[in-house]
C-alpha positions as CSV (number, residue, x, y, z in Angstrom):
1,M,42.8,9.8,26.9
2,R,39.1,9.0,25.5
3,R,36.3,10.7,27.7
4,P,33.6,7.7,27.4
5,F,30.7,10.0,29.0
6,T,30.7,13.0,27.6
7,R,27.8,14.9,28.1
8,R,26.3,16.7,25.5
9,P,24.1,20.0,25.7
10,A,20.6,19.2,26.8
11,L,17.7,20.3,24.8
12,P,16.9,23.9,26.3
13,A,13.1,23.9,27.2
14,E,12.9,27.5,25.3
15,V,13.8,25.1,22.0
16,R,11.5,22.3,23.4
17,E,8.5,24.4,23.6
18,R,9.4,26.4,20.3
19,A,9.4,23.2,18.3
20,G,5.6,22.7,19.0
21,L,5.5,19.1,19.8
22,A,2.2,17.0,19.1
23,R,0.7,15.5,22.3
24,G,2.8,12.2,22.5
25,D,5.5,13.3,20.1
26,R,8.9,13.9,22.1
27,P,12.6,14.5,21.1
28,L,14.5,11.0,21.1
29,A,17.5,13.2,19.9
30,S,18.5,16.1,19.2
31,V,21.5,18.7,18.4
32,Q,22.6,22.3,18.1
33,V,23.5,23.2,14.4
34,A,26.7,25.3,13.9
35,G,25.6,29.0,14.3
36,G,23.1,28.3,16.6
37,G,19.6,26.9,15.9
38,W,18.8,23.0,16.8
39,L,17.6,19.9,15.0
40,V,15.0,17.8,17.2
41,G,14.5,14.3,15.7
42,T,11.2,12.9,17.1
43,R,9.2,9.6,16.9
44,D,7.4,11.4,13.9
45,A,9.5,14.2,12.3
46,L,12.8,15.9,11.9
47,V,12.2,19.5,13.6
48,V,14.0,22.6,13.0
49,V,14.3,25.1,15.4
50,A,16.0,28.0,13.5
51,V,17.5,31.0,15.4
52,A,14.8,33.4,14.4
53,A,12.2,33.0,17.3
54,D,9.3,32.3,14.9
55,S,11.2,29.9,12.3
56,V,10.2,26.1,13.1
57,L,10.0,24.0,10.3
58,R,8.7,20.4,11.0
59,I,9.6,17.4,8.4
60,P,7.8,14.2,8.8
61,W,10.2,11.3,8.7
62,E,7.7,9.7,5.5
63,R,8.2,12.8,3.8
64,V,12.3,12.5,3.8
65,E,13.7,11.3,0.6
66,T,17.4,11.1,1.7
67,A,19.4,12.1,4.7
68,D,23.3,12.0,3.5
69,W,26.1,12.8,6.0
70,D,29.1,14.4,4.7
71,R,31.9,13.5,8.0
72,E,34.7,15.8,6.5
73,G,32.3,18.8,5.8
74,E,30.2,18.2,9.0
75,R,27.2,18.4,7.3
76,L,23.8,16.6,7.2
77,R,21.9,17.0,3.9
78,V,18.1,16.1,3.8
79,V,16.4,16.1,0.7
80,E,12.7,16.0,1.3
81,A,9.8,14.5,-1.4
82,A,7.9,16.1,-3.7
83,D,5.4,15.6,-6.0
84,F,6.6,14.7,-9.5
85,G,8.0,17.6,-11.4
86,A,8.3,19.9,-8.5
87,V,11.4,21.2,-6.8
88,R,12.7,18.8,-3.5
89,P,13.4,20.9,-0.9
90,V,17.2,20.6,0.2
91,H,18.1,21.3,3.5
92,V,22.0,21.5,4.8
93,F,22.7,21.5,8.6
94,T,26.5,22.1,9.7
95,L,27.0,19.7,13.0
96,P,30.1,19.7,14.3
97,D,29.0,17.0,16.9
98,P,26.1,15.2,15.3
99,G,26.0,13.2,18.4
100,P,23.0,10.3,18.4
101,L,21.1,12.2,15.7
102,L,22.8,10.4,12.8
103,P,21.6,6.9,13.5
104,M,18.2,8.3,14.8
105,V,17.7,9.8,11.8
106,R,18.5,6.5,9.6
107,E,16.2,4.3,11.7
108,R,13.4,6.8,11.2
109,V,13.6,7.1,7.4
110,T,13.8,3.7,7.2
111,A,11.4,3.1,9.1
112,S,8.9,4.9,7.0
113,V,9.4,2.9,4.1
114,L,7.1,0.6,3.4
115,L,8.0,-1.0,-0.1
116,Q,10.4,-0.1,-2.8
117,R,10.3,-1.8,-6.4
118,R,12.6,-1.2,-9.3
119,V,10.9,-1.4,-12.6
120,E,12.9,-1.7,-16.0
121,V,11.9,0.7,-18.7
122,G,13.6,-0.6,-21.2
123,G,17.7,-0.4,-22.2
124,G,18.7,-1.0,-18.9
125,A,16.8,2.0,-17.4
126,G,14.3,2.3,-15.0
127,L,12.4,3.4,-12.1
128,T,11.4,2.5,-8.8
129,V,8.3,3.3,-6.9
130,V,8.6,4.1,-3.2
131,A,5.9,3.8,-0.7
132,R,6.3,5.3,2.5
133,R,4.3,6.2,5.7
134,A,4.9,7.1,9.6
135,P,7.1,5.0,11.2
136,R,4.5,4.9,13.7
137,G,1.9,3.3,11.1
138,R,-0.8,5.8,10.9
139,G,-1.6,8.2,8.0
140,E,-1.8,7.7,4.6
141,V,0.6,6.3,2.4
142,V,3.4,8.6,0.5
143,W,4.2,7.4,-2.8
144,A,7.3,8.7,-5.1
145,Y,8.9,7.7,-8.1
146,E,12.5,7.9,-8.7
147,L,13.4,7.7,-12.8
148,D,16.7,7.0,-13.6
149,P,18.8,9.6,-15.7
150,G,17.5,9.9,-19.1
151,L,13.9,8.9,-18.5
152,E,11.3,11.4,-19.4
153,P,8.1,11.5,-17.7
154,D,6.2,12.7,-20.5
155,D,7.3,9.1,-22.4
156,P,4.2,6.7,-22.8
157,A,6.5,3.7,-22.1
158,V,7.7,5.2,-18.8
159,R,4.4,6.6,-17.9
160,R,2.9,2.6,-18.4
161,A,5.6,1.0,-16.7
162,A,5.1,3.6,-13.7
163,E,1.4,3.4,-13.4
164,D,1.7,-0.9,-13.6
165,A,4.2,-0.6,-11.2
166,L,2.5,1.4,-8.8
167,R,-1.0,-0.6,-9.3
168,D,1.4,-3.5,-8.4
169,A,2.8,-1.7,-5.6
170,M,-0.7,-0.4,-4.0
171,A,-2.2,-4.0,-4.6
172,E,1.4,-5.5,-2.7
173,V,0.7,-3.4,0.3
174,G,-3.4,-4.0,0.4
175,L,-4.6,-1.4,-1.0
176,G,-6.5,-2.4,-4.1
177,Q,-7.5,0.9,-5.3
178,E,-7.4,3.5,-7.9
179,P,-3.6,4.3,-7.9
180,P,-3.6,8.3,-7.8
181,D,-1.9,10.6,-10.7
182,P,1.9,10.3,-10.6
183,W,2.5,13.5,-13.0
């Protein structure tokens, strides 16, 4: 028999306090991670409150490049955006019962994307320029590039395509300023 109103464990006051939420930011969904710790989804960020008393990681939604759910392995994999050439931090959490956190993560990450533009560089390969901003619409726009496999950032054609695509994207979102150096 299905139990339609199963209660999930409430976010403990101690965890809420340790999360160190800014004024006006509040938990929208939370889930306990296997082995301890909590994931707390707020309007502004995914907050990881680890078992260790002083370990809290805050990942603003505009810095989440991808968040993928592996149903069979019961794992949430979160990849952070990083500067070009830098290693992208990857976080994997085992969540036996993700509850409402998964749809909330999807909604928040999607809400942070202002623009995505694909540009062909040659031979069917290309790159994507992505603009993200905090879902509340405040703060700087975070720009990122996603290069297809095999493209080299030092290739002059790739660099030129990236610069042109970024300039066009900035104009499209109303930021007619000099583009930042993507590399």
